[in-house]
Residue, then its C-alpha position, 0 to 999 in steps of 0.5 A: m131087750d137083753k143088755l148088752s155084753s161089755r164085749e159088745r158095748l166095747g166093740i160100738g165104743t170103738v167102731v162107731p167113733v173109728t167110723c165117724l174119724l173116717l168120714l170126717l177124714h174124707f168130707g172134712q178133707d177140704v178143711l182138714r187137708p190144709i191145715a195138715i199141710a201148713a202144720v207139717l210144714s210147721l215143724v220143717i220151718a220152724p228151726l230155722a225160724r229159731k235160728l233167725t230169731r237167735t240173731g236178733m231178728g223179731r219173732t214176727a219179722a222171723t216168721l214172716v221172713s222164714v215163710l217168704l223164703v219157703a213160698a219163693c222157693v216153692v213159686w220158683m221151682s214151679a215155674v222152672l217145672a212149668i216152662q220146662l214142661v211146656a218145652v216138653g210139650a212143644g217138642l213132643p210131635q218130632y218125637r212121633a216116629a220114635i214113639t210109634s216106632k217103639v209102640e210097633s217093636v214092643r207090640e210084635v214082642v208082646v201082642r203079635p204071639f198070642e195073636r198068632l197064637e189065637a190065629e192057629i187056635r181058630g185054624a184047628v178047631p173046626q168052624a160050623t158051615p153056615t146054612p146057604t140061602p136060597a136064591p129068589s125067584t125071577r117072580a120074587r125079584s121082578a115084584a121086589r123091582s116093581s115095588a121099590p120106591v122111586a127116590s130114597t128116604e134116608p135122612l141126611p146127616v146133620q154136622i155141628r161144627q164148633t166155634p173155636p174159643s178165643a184168646g180170652d176164653l182159654v184165658s179163663k179157663l187157664l185161671s179157673s184150673l189153676w184157681g183152686p190149687i192158687g186158692e188152697a195154696g194161699i190158706v197153707f201159707i196164711l195157716l202157717v204164719f199163724i200156727l208159727l206165731e202162735h207156737e207157744s199158744l197152741s202148744d198151752r192149749f194143747i197140755r191143757v186140754i189132755g190135762v194138768a196130771e198128763l203134764g211130764p208125757t205130753v210135754q215130751a210127746l210134743s217135744d219129741t214130735a216137733q224135734g224128730v219130725s222135723r230133724y226128719f224132713m229136713s234130712q228127708f229134704a236135703v237127701n231128695l234135692t241131692f238125689g235129684a241133682v244127682v240124677g239131672v246131671g246124669l241124665w244131662a251127661i247121658g244126652i237126655p233133653h230137659a235132665a233138669l225137668w226130670g231131675s226135679i220129678g224124680a226129687l218130688l216123687r221121691f217124697i212119695p215112698y216106695v210108689g214115687v221112686l218106680g213112677a219117676a223111673a218110668l216116666i224117664a224111661v219112656f221119655s228116654a223111649a221117646v227121643d232115642p229111635g234105639w234103646s241105649l238110652v233107656l237102658s242108660s237112664l234106667s242103669l243110672f237111676v237103679v244105681l243111685e236109688l240103691l246107693v241112697a236107699h242102702v249108703v246114704e239114708p242109714q247115716v243121715y236117718g239112722h237105722s230107719t225112720g222107725l217106720a215098718p215097711l208094711a206100715v209105709i206102704v199101707s199109710a199112703l194107701f190109706w191116706g192117698a185113699m183120703w185125700g188123693p195126691v197129697g194124701l200120699l205126700l203126706s202119709t209118711p209125715l203123718t203116720l211117723i207123729i203118730v208113731v211118736v205121739g203113740r209111745y207118750v197118748r195112751a190111746l194111740e199106743p195100739l197104732s204106734i205098736l203096729l205102725t213102728d218097726a220095733p218088734g211086737l215082744t221085748a227080747g226075753q218076751r220073744f224068748y219065752q214064747r218061742a220056748l214055749s213053742n219049742n222052736t229051739a233053732a229060732i232061738i239058738q239062731d237069735a241067739q248067734r246072731y246077737l253073740r256077734r256084736g255082743t257078749f254071752a253075759k249081755y245075752c243072759d241079761q237082756v235075753m235069758l234071764p229076763g224069759l226065764a224070769m216070765a217062765g218061773a212067775d208063770f209056773q207059780l201062777g199056774r199059768i204053764d204046766e210042770r210038761q212047758r216048764v220042762r220043754i223050757d228047761t229043754t230048750v235052755v240045755g240045746l241052747a247053752e250046749s250049742l253056743a259051748t259046742a260052737r265055741l269049741g269047734k264042734r259040732p252038736g250031737r246028740r249026746r245021751s246024758t246019764v242025767s234027767l231034768a226029771d231028776a235035777s234042777l235046771g243048773s245042776y243038769l247044764r253043770q253035770i254035763r259040762e263036768s262029764r266034758l272037762g272032767p270032775w275038776q272042771g279043768r286043770l289044775d296045775v294053772p297059775s295063782q289066783s287064776i280061777v272065779l270060783c261060782v258058789g251055789f248053795g243048793s237051790e234051783r235058783d241058785e244052781l241055775l244062776t251060777e252055771l249061766l254065770v260060769r258060762a258067760l265067764r268062759q266064753d271070755d277065756v276067764d277060768a271060772r268053776s263052780v262048786s255047790m255047798a250043798d255037794p261033799r266036800d273034797p279033801a284034796a281041793a283044800d291044798k288048791s286055795i290059792l289058785i282061787g283069785t275071785v269068789f262069786l256066791a249066789y244072792p241070798r234069798q230073803d227068807a236064807i239071809e242068816a244061813w247065807r251069811a254063816a256060808a260067806a263067813d266060812m268062804r272067807a275064811a277058807l280062802p283070805q286071799a280072794a275077792m268076794a263078790t255077788v250079783r244081784l239081779p234086777l228081776d230076781e225079786s226073792g233076793a234079801p235088802e242089800e244092807l243085809v248082804r253088804a257087810s259079808v262080801d266085798l262087791i254087790l254087782h247087778s248084772y252078769s255084764e258088771a260081773e264079767a266087767f269086773v273079772m276082765q278089769g282084775a285080769k288085765a291088772s293082773s297081767 
């Protein structure tokens, strides 16, 4: 027998535990369902119990009071719903005429056109002519009459009449139907009391199971789960309760009977994601159609429900919850389907809390990390990874669109720090390791050029055109290419020379591809803020006409040195200091630049070491405000 490969063993090692888990969830739901309900309720009630404890009440007393308050609220709401449902059931006979009229009108609009179409089709299709049956002869008729029996031997029908149930039987059936939910509710509240009383003990045991080596992440996961889920459900309870109250008042104002019942049902069903809202609206519409001979109540109730739902979903919830619950919309629907199939209606109510707990714990527990990535609404890739992936795919349009969207709330300097430079760092590392070839590297460079020029022309109010350049990416580095494009637009001096004293920010590179790119991106980031930033390369020949313009330069940014060129860089920095004694000297060491020299060797040659383009931007802008 051949040995199993590592991939096959991994597949078996994954499929078998998942299958066992699914079987346990389905067949063990009678045991697991009360535990899950009690655990979720404990996260909701724990803040109330802690507040009662801070008032001087004992821990046991605070727990019992909290649970009794919750139980009283549940019993009160159940009693109100039951009374309202009985009243609705008693009034249904008087709504029979309206219901019949609505059904007939709907049938006339929906079903009758198809019936007419079917009749027309049958009339157009020729029908087969039936073969006539020959009439029996006189002799056959007389023989049949002579052979007919005198008396009928057909059996008489037997009717079985059931004895109407007595009052005792009805009470017995009612108690037997209620015993299951009441018993499960009692088990849930008993578990809830013990979970709240042994909260710290359960946390210590869970940490012991995970292991002391994972103490920090485990404690953080428990803390985030307890606080985040508790805060979310308290907020959700408050929002849904307010929603139900407003729905009830609105339906009462419209004139729909039993408005309190429908408001309560709307608040309760809203705990079920997406489907619950639609179900509540459908129930309210059906009842409105039953009580009104016309359609005005139906349209009014649906309009009220839609307006309130849109207002709550798009205005209230983002303010209360933050941007979102942290779950992807598709993940919410899939989790509702999964838990609903496993545990029925209780699973629908618990689908969002259970999924949210999995997402929060998955941030710290490695085994649940894949589920956390799949279920959360955060993108699967970082901004830098997404930039790199789209650049490899030559999807420049998507990159430009994302950049324009980003620049509506941030600066180009932050975009370079958080998106472009991390993506280019990944590309450089993959190119050195041979994971991408020269053709792919040129494709990435072309994408960066298209992005830079698109943002520059958009800022100037011009439409980007297909301008033919005299420089090819195959002949020059990316930074040099971008710089020469900018010089062709602004002139060899990159701007006017009749500017105020010390108003120019000079970004100096030292001839390498790395220096040219970082210097050019810094110049463009500063120019986005209306700073007169210009660049120069130490590898270019010196222009004697620029020597008498040194008084115009107020700040100099030197490209951060590589570790293998620190001595040459320090000599060049000393020459720059001698040529521009009045200018502030700074350099930017980016976090992703692993080839940079230690800061101790650099600090003596400059006035300031910054660590991002955003810091460089803030430094220049602060100096501009001080000078003005």
